[in-house]
All heavy atoms as a GROMACS GRO file, in nm:
protein
  610
    1MET      N    1   9.533   6.973   5.947
    1MET     CA    2   9.453   7.044   5.848
    1MET      C    3   9.529   7.062   5.718
    1MET      O    4   9.476   7.040   5.612
    1MET     CB    5   9.410   7.179   5.906
    1MET     CG    6   9.330   7.261   5.812
    1MET     SD    7   9.157   7.224   5.830
    1MET     CE    8   9.088   7.371   5.766
    2GLY      N    9   9.656   7.099   5.724
    2GLY     CA   10   9.735   7.118   5.603
    2GLY      C   11   9.749   6.990   5.524
    2GLY      O   12   9.750   6.990   5.402
    3GLY      N   13   9.760   6.877   5.592
    3GLY     CA   14   9.772   6.748   5.526
    3GLY      C   15   9.648   6.712   5.447
    3GLY      O   16   9.656   6.655   5.340
    4GLU      N   17   9.532   6.746   5.499
    4GLU     CA   18   9.407   6.719   5.429
    4GLU      C   19   9.397   6.802   5.301
    4GLU      O   20   9.354   6.752   5.197
    4GLU     CB   21   9.288   6.749   5.519
    4GLU     CG   22   9.275   6.654   5.637
    4GLU     CD   23   9.168   6.697   5.735
    4GLU    OE1   24   9.094   6.793   5.705
    4GLU    OE2   25   9.158   6.634   5.840
    5LYS      N   26   9.438   6.928   5.308
    5LYS     CA   27   9.435   7.014   5.189
    5LYS      C   28   9.533   6.963   5.085
    5LYS      O   29   9.502   6.958   4.966
    5LYS     CB   30   9.468   7.158   5.226
    5LYS     CG   31   9.359   7.227   5.303
    5LYS     CD   32   9.397   7.369   5.334
    5LYS     CE   33   9.292   7.438   5.416
    5LYS     NZ   34   9.328   7.576   5.448
    6CYS      N   35   9.651   6.926   5.130
    6CYS     CA   36   9.753   6.872   5.041
    6CYS      C   37   9.699   6.748   4.970
    6CYS      O   38   9.709   6.736   4.848
    6CYS     CB   39   9.878   6.838   5.122
    6CYS     SG   40  10.000   6.737   5.038
    7GLN      N   41   9.642   6.657   5.044
    7GLN     CA   42   9.589   6.534   4.987
    7GLN      C   43   9.476   6.563   4.889
    7GLN      O   44   9.470   6.503   4.782
    7GLN     CB   45   9.541   6.441   5.097
    7GLN     CG   46   9.501   6.305   5.048
    7GLN     CD   47   9.468   6.211   5.162
    7GLN    OE1   48   9.494   6.240   5.278
    7GLN    NE2   49   9.412   6.098   5.130
    8ALA      N   50   9.388   6.656   4.922
    8ALA     CA   51   9.276   6.691   4.833
    8ALA      C   52   9.328   6.751   4.702
    8ALA      O   53   9.278   6.716   4.594
    8ALA     CB   54   9.182   6.788   4.903
    9ARG      N   55   9.426   6.841   4.710
    9ARG     CA   56   9.482   6.901   4.588
    9ARG      C   57   9.545   6.794   4.501
    9ARG      O   58   9.526   6.792   4.379
    9ARG     CB   59   9.587   7.007   4.623
    9ARG     CG   60   9.532   7.141   4.656
    9ARG     CD   61   9.640   7.246   4.663
    9ARG     NE   62   9.740   7.218   4.764
    9ARG     CZ   63   9.739   7.264   4.889
    9ARG    NH1   64   9.640   7.342   4.928
    9ARG    NH2   65   9.835   7.234   4.973
   10LEU      N   66   9.624   6.705   4.561
   10LEU     CA   67   9.692   6.602   4.483
   10LEU      C   68   9.593   6.500   4.427
   10LEU      O   69   9.610   6.451   4.316
   10LEU     CB   70   9.798   6.532   4.569
   10LEU     CG   71   9.917   6.619   4.605
   10LEU    CD1   72  10.010   6.544   4.699
   10LEU    CD2   73   9.992   6.666   4.481
   11ARG      N   74   9.486   6.470   4.499
   11ARG     CA   75   9.384   6.377   4.449
   11ARG      C   76   9.316   6.439   4.326
   11ARG      O   77   9.298   6.374   4.224
   11ARG     CB   78   9.282   6.347   4.559
   11ARG     CG   79   9.187   6.237   4.521
   11ARG     CD   80   9.099   6.191   4.636
   11ARG     NE   81   9.036   6.301   4.706
   11ARG     CZ   82   9.052   6.329   4.836
   11ARG    NH1   83   9.131   6.255   4.910
   11ARG    NH2   84   8.991   6.431   4.890
   12TRP      N   85   9.281   6.568   4.334
   12TRP     CA   86   9.217   6.637   4.222
   12TRP      C   87   9.312   6.643   4.103
   12TRP      O   88   9.274   6.617   3.990
   12TRP     CB   89   9.175   6.778   4.263
   12TRP     CG   90   9.097   6.847   4.156
   12TRP    CD1   91   8.965   6.834   4.129
   12TRP    CD2   92   9.148   6.940   4.060
   12TRP    NE1   93   8.930   6.914   4.023
   12TRP    CE2   94   9.041   6.980   3.978
   12TRP    CE3   95   9.274   6.994   4.035
   12TRP    CZ2   96   9.056   7.069   3.874
   12TRP    CZ3   97   9.288   7.083   3.931
   12TRP    CH2   98   9.180   7.121   3.852
   13PHE      N   99   9.439   6.675   4.129
   13PHE     CA  100   9.538   6.681   4.022
   13PHE      C  101   9.550   6.546   3.952
   13PHE      O  102   9.558   6.538   3.830
   13PHE     CB  103   9.674   6.725   4.077
   13PHE     CG  104   9.782   6.719   3.973
   13PHE    CD1  105   9.791   6.815   3.875
   13PHE    CD2  106   9.873   6.614   3.972
   13PHE    CE1  107   9.890   6.808   3.778
   13PHE    CE2  108   9.971   6.607   3.877
   13PHE     CZ  109   9.980   6.704   3.779
   14GLY      N  110   9.553   6.438   4.029
   14GLY     CA  111   9.562   6.305   3.970
   14GLY      C  112   9.444   6.275   3.880
   14GLY      O  113   9.460   6.218   3.771
   15GLN      N  114   9.323   6.315   3.920
   15GLN     CA  115   9.205   6.292   3.838
   15GLN      C  116   9.215   6.369   3.706
   15GLN      O  117   9.187   6.315   3.599
   15GLN     CB  118   9.079   6.336   3.913
   15GLN     CG  119   9.046   6.249   4.031
   15GLN     CD  120   8.935   6.309   4.116
   15GLN    OE1  121   8.890   6.420   4.093
   15GLN    NE2  122   8.891   6.234   4.215
   16ILE      N  123   9.256   6.492   3.715
   16ILE     CA  124   9.267   6.577   3.595
   16ILE      C  125   9.380   6.528   3.505
   16ILE      O  126   9.367   6.525   3.384
   16ILE     CB  127   9.290   6.725   3.635
   16ILE    CG1  128   9.169   6.778   3.712
   16ILE    CG2  129   9.320   6.811   3.513
   16ILE    CD1  130   9.040   6.772   3.635
   17GLN      N  131   9.490   6.486   3.563
   17GLN     CA  132   9.605   6.440   3.485
   17GLN      C  133   9.571   6.318   3.401
   17GLN      O  134   9.625   6.301   3.293
   17GLN     CB  135   9.721   6.409   3.580
   17GLN     CG  136   9.854   6.396   3.514
   17GLN     CD  137   9.904   6.526   3.453
   17GLN    OE1  138   9.849   6.633   3.473
   17GLN    NE2  139  10.009   6.516   3.376
   18ARG      N  140   9.480   6.234   3.447
   18ARG     CA  141   9.442   6.115   3.373
   18ARG      C  142   9.340   6.145   3.262
   18ARG      O  143   9.311   6.060   3.180
   18ARG     CB  144   9.385   6.010   3.469
   18ARG     CG  145   9.491   5.946   3.554
   18ARG     CD  146   9.436   5.834   3.639
   18ARG     NE  147   9.344   5.879   3.743
   18ARG     CZ  148   9.381   5.921   3.863
   18ARG    NH1  149   9.508   5.926   3.896
   18ARG    NH2  150   9.291   5.959   3.952
   19ARG      N  151   9.285   6.264   3.257
   19ARG     CA  152   9.187   6.302   3.154
   19ARG      C  153   9.254   6.330   3.021
   19ARG      O  154   9.374   6.351   3.012
   19ARG     CB  155   9.112   6.430   3.197
   19ARG     CG  156   9.025   6.414   3.314
   19ARG     CD  157   8.897   6.353   3.270
   19ARG     NE  158   8.801   6.355   3.379
   19ARG     CZ  159   8.673   6.356   3.362
   19ARG    NH1  160   8.622   6.356   3.243
   19ARG    NH2  161   8.592   6.356   3.465
   20ASP      N  162   9.172   6.341   2.917
   20ASP     CA  163   9.216   6.380   2.784
   20ASP      C  164   9.274   6.522   2.791
   20ASP      O  165   9.227   6.605   2.869
   20ASP     CB  166   9.096   6.377   2.690
   20ASP     CG  167   9.129   6.415   2.548
   20ASP    OD1  168   9.247   6.436   2.516
   20ASP    OD2  169   9.035   6.423   2.467
   21SER      N  170   9.375   6.550   2.711
   21SER     CA  171   9.442   6.680   2.719
   21SER      C  172   9.351   6.797   2.683
   21SER      O  173   9.381   6.911   2.718
   21SER     CB  174   9.566   6.682   2.629
   21SER     OG  175   9.528   6.664   2.494
   22GLU      N  176   9.241   6.772   2.613
   22GLU     CA  177   9.149   6.880   2.576
   22GLU      C  178   9.034   6.895   2.676
   22GLU      O  179   8.947   6.980   2.657
   22GLU     CB  180   9.094   6.858   2.435
   22GLU     CG  181   9.202   6.873   2.330
   22GLU     CD  182   9.272   7.010   2.337
   22GLU    OE1  183   9.202   7.112   2.346
   22GLU    OE2  184   9.395   7.012   2.333
   23HIS      N  185   9.029   6.815   2.780
   23HIS     CA  186   8.924   6.826   2.881
   23HIS      C  187   8.934   6.962   2.950
   23HIS      O  188   9.044   7.013   2.974
   23HIS     CB  189   8.939   6.713   2.984
   23HIS     CG  190   8.828   6.709   3.084
   23HIS    ND1  191   8.836   6.773   3.204
   23HIS    CD2  192   8.706   6.650   3.080
   23HIS    CE1  193   8.725   6.754   3.271
   23HIS    NE2  194   8.643   6.678   3.197
   24ILE      N  195   8.822   7.022   2.984
   24ILE     CA  196   8.821   7.158   3.041
   24ILE      C  197   8.905   7.168   3.168
   24ILE      O  198   8.977   7.265   3.188
   24ILE     CB  199   8.678   7.209   3.067
   24ILE    CG1  200   8.680   7.353   3.116
   24ILE    CG2  201   8.607   7.124   3.169
   24ILE    CD1  202   8.616   7.448   3.024
   25GLY      N  203   8.898   7.069   3.254
   25GLY     CA  204   8.977   7.073   3.377
   25GLY      C  205   9.126   7.072   3.348
   25GLY      O  206   9.205   7.139   3.415
   26ARG      N  207   9.166   6.998   3.248
   26ARG     CA  208   9.308   6.991   3.210
   26ARG      C  209   9.352   7.124   3.151
   26ARG      O  210   9.462   7.171   3.176
   26ARG     CB  211   9.326   6.877   3.110
   26ARG     CG  212   9.468   6.844   3.078
   26ARG     CD  213   9.514   6.727   3.163
   26ARG     NE  214   9.654   6.700   3.143
   26ARG     CZ  215   9.700   6.597   3.078
   26ARG    NH1  216   9.619   6.507   3.029
   26ARG    NH2  217   9.829   6.581   3.065
   27ARG      N  218   9.265   7.186   3.072
   27ARG     CA  219   9.300   7.317   3.014
   27ARG      C  220   9.311   7.424   3.122
   27ARG      O  221   9.386   7.520   3.107
   27ARG     CB  222   9.195   7.358   2.910
   27ARG     CG  223   9.203   7.274   2.784
   27ARG     CD  224   9.117   7.331   2.675
   27ARG     NE  225   8.986   7.369   2.723
   27ARG     CZ  226   8.873   7.337   2.665
   27ARG    NH1  227   8.872   7.265   2.558
   27ARG    NH2  228   8.759   7.378   2.715
   28MET      N  229   9.238   7.406   3.232
   28MET     CA  230   9.243   7.505   3.340
   28MET      C  231   9.379   7.504   3.410
   28MET      O  232   9.415   7.600   3.477
   28MET     CB  233   9.133   7.478   3.442
   28MET     CG  234   8.995   7.511   3.390
   28MET     SD  235   8.864   7.461   3.501
   28MET     CE  236   8.910   7.538   3.653
   29LEU      N  237   9.455   7.396   3.396
   29LEU     CA  238   9.587   7.390   3.458
   29LEU      C  239   9.687   7.479   3.387
   29LEU      O  240   9.790   7.514   3.442
   29LEU     CB  241   9.638   7.246   3.460
   29LEU     CG  242   9.561   7.149   3.548
   29LEU    CD1  243   9.619   7.009   3.534
   29LEU    CD2  244   9.560   7.193   3.692
   30ARG      N  245   9.655   7.517   3.264
   30ARG     CA  246   9.743   7.608   3.190
   30ARG      C  247   9.726   7.749   3.246
   30ARG      O  248   9.614   7.796   3.262
   30ARG     CB  249   9.708   7.608   3.042
   30ARG     CG  250   9.724   7.474   2.977
   30ARG     CD  251   9.687   7.483   2.831
   30ARG     NE  252   9.666   7.349   2.779
   30ARG     CZ  253   9.577   7.318   2.689
   30ARG    NH1  254   9.500   7.410   2.638
   30ARG    NH2  255   9.566   7.194   2.648
   31PRO      N  256   9.834   7.816   3.272
   31PRO     CA  257   9.821   7.951   3.330
   31PRO      C  258   9.764   8.052   3.231
   31PRO      O  259   9.798   8.051   3.114
   31PRO     CB  260   9.964   7.988   3.368
   31PRO     CG  261  10.051   7.901   3.285
   31PRO     CD  262   9.973   7.776   3.256
   32ARG      N  263   9.675   8.136   3.280
   32ARG     CA  264   9.623   8.249   3.202
   32ARG      C  265   9.648   8.371   3.289
   32ARG      O  266   9.586   8.387   3.392
   32ARG     CB  267   9.475   8.233   3.176
   32ARG     CG  268   9.446   8.116   3.083
   32ARG     CD  269   9.304   8.113   3.047
   32ARG     NE  270   9.278   8.224   2.954
   32ARG     CZ  271   9.163   8.247   2.898
   32ARG    NH1  272   9.061   8.171   2.926
   32ARG    NH2  273   9.148   8.347   2.816
   33GLY      N  274   9.739   8.453   3.250
   33GLY     CA  275   9.780   8.563   3.336
   33GLY      C  276   9.874   8.509   3.443
   33GLY      O  277   9.919   8.397   3.437
   34ARG      N  278   9.903   8.588   3.540
   34ARG     CA  279   9.994   8.542   3.645
   34ARG      C  280   9.940   8.582   3.782
   34ARG      O  281   9.971   8.690   3.833
   34ARG     CB  282  10.133   8.602   3.624
   34ARG     CG  283  10.234   8.571   3.728
   34ARG     CD  284  10.272   8.426   3.730
   34ARG     NE  285  10.376   8.409   3.829
   34ARG     CZ  286  10.416   8.294   3.874
   34ARG    NH1  287  10.363   8.185   3.826
   34ARG    NH2  288  10.509   8.287   3.964
   35PRO      N  289   9.859   8.494   3.844
   35PRO     CA  290   9.819   8.521   3.981
   35PRO      C  291   9.941   8.515   4.072
   35PRO      O  292  10.045   8.462   4.033
   35PRO     CB  293   9.722   8.408   4.015
   35PRO     CG  294   9.695   8.336   3.889
   35PRO     CD  295   9.800   8.375   3.790
   36LYS      N  296   9.930   8.566   4.192
   36LYS     CA  297  10.043   8.565   4.284
   36LYS      C  298  10.095   8.424   4.305
   36LYS      O  299  10.214   8.401   4.309
   36LYS     CB  300  10.003   8.627   4.417
   36LYS     CG  301   9.977   8.775   4.409
   36LYS     CD  302   9.943   8.833   4.543
   36LYS     CE  303   9.915   8.982   4.529
   36LYS     NZ  304   9.878   9.042   4.653
   37ARG      N  305  10.005   8.331   4.320
   37ARG     CA  306  10.045   8.193   4.342
   37ARG      C  307   9.949   8.102   4.266
   37ARG      O  308   9.832   8.092   4.299
   37ARG     CB  309  10.038   8.163   4.491
   37ARG     CG  310  10.126   8.051   4.531
   37ARG     CD  311  10.138   8.049   4.679
   37ARG     NE  312  10.148   7.909   4.716
   37ARG     CZ  313  10.204   7.867   4.824
   37ARG    NH1  314  10.249   7.953   4.910
   37ARG    NH2  315  10.212   7.741   4.850
   38ARG      N  316   9.999   8.037   4.162
   38ARG     CA  317   9.915   7.953   4.079
   38ARG      C  318   9.888   7.819   4.147
   38ARG      O  319   9.965   7.771   4.228
   38ARG     CB  320   9.981   7.926   3.944
   38ARG     CG  321  10.000   8.052   3.863
   38ARG     CD  322  10.067   8.021   3.734
   38ARG     NE  323  10.200   7.965   3.761
   38ARG     CZ  324  10.285   7.928   3.668
   38ARG    NH1  325  10.253   7.938   3.542
   38ARG    NH2  326  10.403   7.880   3.699
   39PHE      N  327   9.776   7.757   4.109
   39PHE     CA  328   9.739   7.626   4.162
   39PHE      C  329   9.851   7.526   4.138
   39PHE      O  330   9.887   7.449   4.227
   39PHE     CB  331   9.609   7.579   4.097
   39PHE     CG  332   9.569   7.440   4.138
   39PHE    CD1  333   9.512   7.418   4.262
   39PHE    CD2  334   9.590   7.333   4.054
   39PHE    CE1  335   9.476   7.290   4.301
   39PHE    CE2  336   9.555   7.206   4.093
   39PHE     CZ  337   9.497   7.184   4.216
   40MET      N  338   9.908   7.525   4.017
   40MET     CA  339  10.013   7.427   3.986
   40MET      C  340  10.139   7.451   4.069
   40MET      O  341  10.211   7.356   4.098
   40MET     CB  342  10.048   7.429   3.836
   40MET     CG  343   9.950   7.351   3.752
   40MET     SD  344   9.926   7.179   3.806
   40MET     CE  345  10.088   7.110   3.782
   41ASP      N  346  10.167   7.575   4.107
   41ASP     CA  347  10.282   7.602   4.195
   41ASP      C  348  10.262   7.531   4.329
   41ASP      O  349  10.353   7.468   4.382
   41ASP     CB  350  10.300   7.752   4.219
   41ASP     CG  351  10.336   7.826   4.091
   41ASP    OD1  352  10.391   7.764   3.997
   41ASP    OD2  353  10.309   7.948   4.086
   42VAL      N  354  10.141   7.540   4.382
   42VAL     CA  355  10.110   7.477   4.510
   42VAL      C  356  10.113   7.325   4.495
   42VAL      O  357  10.167   7.254   4.580
   42VAL     CB  358   9.973   7.525   4.564
   42VAL    CG1  359   9.938   7.455   4.693
   42VAL    CG2  360   9.974   7.676   4.584
   43VAL      N  361  10.056   7.273   4.386
   43VAL     CA  362  10.055   7.128   4.363
   43VAL      C  363  10.198   7.076   4.352
   43VAL      O  364  10.232   6.972   4.410
   43VAL     CB  365   9.974   7.092   4.237
   43VAL    CG1  366   9.996   6.947   4.196
   43VAL    CG2  367   9.826   7.117   4.260
   44LYS      N  368  10.284   7.148   4.281
   44LYS     CA  369  10.424   7.103   4.268
   44LYS      C  370  10.494   7.103   4.404
   44LYS      O  371  10.574   7.013   4.432
   44LYS     CB  372  10.497   7.188   4.166
   44LYS     CG  373  10.452   7.155   4.026
   44LYS     CD  374  10.527   7.232   3.922
   44LYS     CE  375  10.466   7.199   3.787
   44LYS     NZ  376  10.556   7.207   3.678
   45GLU      N  377  10.465   7.201   4.487
   45GLU     CA  378  10.522   7.202   4.623
   45GLU      C  379  10.471   7.080   4.702
   45GLU      O  380  10.549   7.015   4.771
   45GLU     CB  381  10.483   7.330   4.697
   45GLU     CG  382  10.551   7.453   4.646
   45GLU     CD  383  10.497   7.580   4.709
   45GLU    OE1  384  10.425   7.571   4.811
   45GLU    OE2  385  10.525   7.690   4.657
   46ASP      N  386  10.342   7.050   4.688
   46ASP     CA  387  10.284   6.934   4.756
   46ASP      C  388  10.348   6.805   4.706
   46ASP      O  389  10.380   6.716   4.786
   46ASP     CB  390  10.132   6.928   4.734
   46ASP     CG  391  10.057   7.038   4.806
   46ASP    OD1  392  10.113   7.099   4.899
   46ASP    OD2  393   9.941   7.064   4.768
   47MET      N  394  10.366   6.794   4.574
   47MET     CA  395  10.427   6.673   4.518
   47MET      C  396  10.569   6.656   4.569
   47MET      O  397  10.612   6.544   4.600
   47MET     CB  398  10.424   6.677   4.365
   47MET     CG  399  10.286   6.654   4.309
   47MET     SD  400  10.280   6.624   4.132
   47MET     CE  401  10.336   6.778   4.066
   48LYS      N  402  10.643   6.766   4.578
   48LYS     CA  403  10.779   6.758   4.629
   48LYS      C  404  10.778   6.715   4.776
   48LYS      O  405  10.859   6.631   4.817
   48LYS     CB  406  10.848   6.895   4.616
   48LYS     CG  407  10.994   6.893   4.656
   48LYS     CD  408  11.055   7.031   4.643
   48LYS     CE  409  11.119   7.042   4.508
   48LYS     NZ  410  11.199   7.164   4.493
   49LEU      N  411  10.686   6.768   4.853
   49LEU     CA  412  10.673   6.735   4.994
   49LEU      C  413  10.643   6.586   5.013
   49LEU      O  414  10.702   6.520   5.098
   49LEU     CB  415  10.562   6.819   5.058
   49LEU     CG  416  10.530   6.792   5.205
   49LEU    CD1  417  10.645   6.842   5.291
   49LEU    CD2  418  10.402   6.860   5.244
   50VAL      N  419  10.553   6.533   4.932
   50VAL     CA  420  10.511   6.394   4.943
   50VAL      C  421  10.610   6.301   4.873
   50VAL      O  422  10.622   6.184   4.907
   50VAL     CB  423  10.368   6.377   4.887
   50VAL    CG1  424  10.324   6.233   4.887
   50VAL    CG2  425  10.271   6.460   4.969
   51GLY      N  426  10.682   6.352   4.773
   51GLY     CA  427  10.780   6.272   4.700
   51GLY      C  428  10.721   6.197   4.582
   51GLY      O  429  10.755   6.081   4.559
   52VAL      N  430  10.631   6.262   4.505
   52VAL     CA  431  10.572   6.199   4.388
   52VAL      C  432  10.597   6.285   4.265
   52VAL      O  433  10.630   6.403   4.276
   52VAL     CB  434  10.419   6.176   4.406
   52VAL    CG1  435  10.392   6.080   4.517
   52VAL    CG2  436  10.346   6.306   4.429
   53ARG      N  437  10.582   6.223   4.146
   53ARG     CA  438  10.601   6.294   4.019
   53ARG      C  439  10.471   6.294   3.940
   53ARG      O  440  10.384   6.210   3.962
   53ARG     CB  441  10.709   6.224   3.936
   53ARG     CG  442  10.845   6.225   4.002
   53ARG     CD  443  10.952   6.166   3.909
   53ARG     NE  444  10.906   6.049   3.836
   53ARG     CZ  445  10.941   5.924   3.866
   53ARG    NH1  446  11.018   5.899   3.967
   53ARG    NH2  447  10.895   5.823   3.794
   54GLU      N  448  10.457   6.386   3.847
   54GLU     CA  449  10.335   6.399   3.766
   54GLU      C  450  10.303   6.269   3.693
   54GLU      O  451  10.187   6.231   3.683
   54GLU     CB  452  10.351   6.510   3.662
   54GLU     CG  453  10.342   6.649   3.719
   54GLU     CD  454  10.344   6.755   3.611
   54GLU    OE1  455  10.275   6.736   3.508
   54GLU    OE2  456  10.412   6.855   3.630
   55GLU      N  457  10.403   6.203   3.639
   55GLU     CA  458  10.383   6.082   3.560
   55GLU      C  459  10.317   5.971   3.642
   55GLU      O  460  10.249   5.884   3.588
   55GLU     CB  461  10.515   6.029   3.505
   55GLU     CG  462  10.594   6.129   3.423
   55GLU     CD  463  10.678   6.223   3.509
   55GLU    OE1  464  10.738   6.178   3.609
   55GLU    OE2  465  10.683   6.342   3.476
   56GLU      N  466  10.338   5.972   3.771
   56GLU     CA  467  10.286   5.867   3.857
   56GLU      C  468  10.135   5.877   3.877
   56GLU      O  469  10.073   5.783   3.927
   56GLU     CB  470  10.359   5.868   3.991
   56GLU     CG  471  10.506   5.834   3.976
   56GLU     CD  472  10.586   5.856   4.101
   56GLU    OE1  473  10.558   5.954   4.174
   56GLU    OE2  474  10.678   5.776   4.126
   57ALA      N  475  10.073   5.986   3.834
   57ALA     CA  476   9.928   6.005   3.849
   57ALA      C  477   9.850   5.913   3.757
   57ALA      O  478   9.731   5.892   3.778
   57ALA     CB  479   9.890   6.150   3.823
   58GLU      N  480   9.914   5.856   3.656
   58GLU     CA  481   9.845   5.769   3.561
   58GLU      C  482   9.791   5.643   3.628
   58GLU      O  483   9.689   5.590   3.588
   58GLU     CB  484   9.938   5.731   3.446
   58GLU     CG  485   9.979   5.849   3.360
   58GLU     CD  486   9.862   5.918   3.293
   58GLU    OE1  487   9.766   5.849   3.252
   58GLU    OE2  488   9.865   6.042   3.284
   59ASP      N  489   9.860   5.592   3.730
   59ASP     CA  490   9.815   5.472   3.802
   59ASP      C  491   9.734   5.519   3.923
   59ASP      O  492   9.790   5.555   4.026
   59ASP     CB  493   9.935   5.388   3.845
   59ASP     CG  494   9.896   5.260   3.916
   59ASP    OD1  495   9.776   5.240   3.942
   59ASP    OD2  496   9.986   5.180   3.945
   60ARG      N  497   9.602   5.517   3.910
   60ARG     CA  498   9.514   5.574   4.012
   60ARG      C  499   9.532   5.511   4.150
   60ARG      O  500   9.541   5.582   4.250
   60ARG     CB  501   9.369   5.559   3.967
   60ARG     CG  502   9.270   5.618   4.063
   60ARG     CD  503   9.127   5.598   4.012
   60ARG     NE  504   9.033   5.643   4.110
   60ARG     CZ  505   8.986   5.566   4.207
   60ARG    NH1  506   9.026   5.442   4.218
   60ARG    NH2  507   8.899   5.615   4.293
   61VAL      N  508   9.536   5.379   4.156
   61VAL     CA  509   9.546   5.311   4.285
   61VAL      C  510   9.677   5.347   4.355
   61VAL      O  511   9.679   5.382   4.473
   61VAL     CB  512   9.533   5.158   4.268
   61VAL    CG1  513   9.558   5.085   4.398
   61VAL    CG2  514   9.397   5.124   4.211
   62ARG      N  515   9.784   5.340   4.282
   62ARG     CA  516   9.916   5.373   4.339
   62ARG      C  517   9.922   5.520   4.381
   62ARG      O  518   9.977   5.555   4.485
   62ARG     CB  519  10.026   5.341   4.240
   62ARG     CG  520  10.163   5.358   4.298
   62ARG     CD  521  10.264   5.276   4.223
   62ARG     NE  522  10.392   5.288   4.291
   62ARG     CZ  523  10.496   5.352   4.240
   62ARG    NH1  524  10.489   5.404   4.120
   62ARG    NH2  525  10.609   5.362   4.308
   63TRP      N  526   9.866   5.609   4.296
   63TRP     CA  527   9.866   5.752   4.325
   63TRP      C  528   9.796   5.780   4.458
   63TRP      O  529   9.845   5.853   4.542
   63TRP     CB  530   9.798   5.828   4.212
   63TRP     CG  531   9.791   5.976   4.230
   63TRP    CD1  532   9.683   6.048   4.270
   63TRP    CD2  533   9.896   6.071   4.211
   63TRP    NE1  534   9.714   6.181   4.275
   63TRP    CE2  535   9.844   6.198   4.240
   63TRP    CE3  536  10.029   6.060   4.171
   63TRP    CZ2  537   9.920   6.313   4.229
   63TRP    CZ3  538  10.105   6.175   4.161
   63TRP    CH2  539  10.051   6.299   4.191
   64ARG      N  540   9.680   5.718   4.478
   64ARG     CA  541   9.605   5.739   4.602
   64ARG      C  542   9.686   5.694   4.724
   64ARG      O  543   9.681   5.756   4.828
   64ARG     CB  544   9.471   5.664   4.600
   64ARG     CG  545   9.371   5.715   4.498
   64ARG     CD  546   9.316   5.852   4.532
   64ARG     NE  547   9.239   5.858   4.653
   64ARG     CZ  548   9.110   5.849   4.663
   64ARG    NH1  549   9.037   5.829   4.556
   64ARG    NH2  550   9.050   5.859   4.780
   65GLN      N  551   9.760   5.585   4.709
   65GLN     CA  552   9.843   5.537   4.820
   65GLN      C  553   9.959   5.632   4.847
   65GLN      O  554   9.993   5.659   4.960
   65GLN     CB  555   9.899   5.398   4.788
   65GLN     CG  556   9.793   5.291   4.784
   65GLN     CD  557   9.848   5.159   4.731
   65GLN    OE1  558   9.957   5.153   4.676
   65GLN    NE2  559   9.769   5.054   4.746
   66MET      N  560  10.018   5.685   4.740
   66MET     CA  561  10.138   5.768   4.754
   66MET      C  562  10.106   5.907   4.806
   66MET      O  563  10.190   5.967   4.874
   66MET     CB  564  10.210   5.778   4.620
   66MET     CG  565  10.269   5.646   4.578
   66MET     SD  566  10.346   5.637   4.415
   66MET     CE  567  10.364   5.801   4.359
   67ILE      N  568   9.988   5.961   4.777
   67ILE     CA  569   9.960   6.101   4.815
   67ILE      C  570   9.906   6.116   4.956
   67ILE      O  571   9.884   6.227   5.001
   67ILE     CB  572   9.863   6.169   4.716
   67ILE    CG1  573   9.725   6.106   4.721
   67ILE    CG2  574   9.921   6.169   4.577
   67ILE    CD1  575   9.618   6.185   4.647
   68HIS      N  576   9.884   6.006   5.024
   68HIS     CA  577   9.829   6.014   5.160
   68HIS      C  578   9.922   6.099   5.247
   68HIS      O  579  10.035   6.061   5.272
   68HIS     CB  580   9.809   5.875   5.218
   68HIS     CG  581   9.737   5.879   5.348
   68HIS    ND1  582   9.604   5.913   5.358
   68HIS    CD2  583   9.778   5.858   5.474
   68HIS    CE1  584   9.568   5.909   5.482
   68HIS    NE2  585   9.672   5.876   5.556
   69CYS      N  586   9.875   6.217   5.290
   69CYS     CA  587   9.959   6.314   5.361
   69CYS      C  588   9.943   6.313   5.511
   69CYS      O  589  10.023   6.376   5.582
   69CYS     CB  590   9.927   6.457   5.311
   69CYS     SG  591   9.956   6.483   5.139
   70GLY      N  592   9.842   6.251   5.563
   70GLY     CA  593   9.817   6.258   5.708
   70GLY      C  594   9.778   6.124   5.765
   70GLY      O  595   9.798   6.020   5.705
   71ASP      N  596   9.720   6.126   5.883
   71ASP     CA  597   9.674   6.003   5.946
   71ASP      C  598   9.552   5.949   5.872
   71ASP      O  599   9.474   6.024   5.817
   71ASP     CB  600   9.635   6.028   6.092
   71ASP     CG  601   9.757   6.067   6.176
   71ASP    OD1  602   9.867   6.029   6.134
   71ASP    OD2  603   9.740   6.132   6.280
   72PRO      N  604   9.532   5.816   5.873
   72PRO     CA  605   9.419   5.756   5.800
   72PRO      C  606   9.285   5.794   5.860
   72PRO      O  607   9.264   5.838   5.963
   72PRO     CB  608   9.440   5.607   5.815
   72PRO     CG  609   9.548   5.586   5.912
   72PRO     CD  610   9.616   5.719   5.936
   0.00000   0.00000   0.00000
C-alpha cells in the first residue's frame, strides 16, 4: 500500500514539474504557512527512497520507469 501512494505522489509531482512555472498546480507546491508536514517534504522523502532527483522529472518516460515503487 505504501508503495502505491509513493508512486502516485511522484507521478503527480512529475506532471506538475513539467508544467509552466505559473501553472496553478506548480504554484501550489510553494508553501503557504507551515503545515505539520508539507506535501513537498513527503515527496522529497519519496524521491530519496526511490533514488531520483527533481530534474529527472522532465523526461516523462524515464521518470515513470524510475518512480515505480512496488510490484507491477
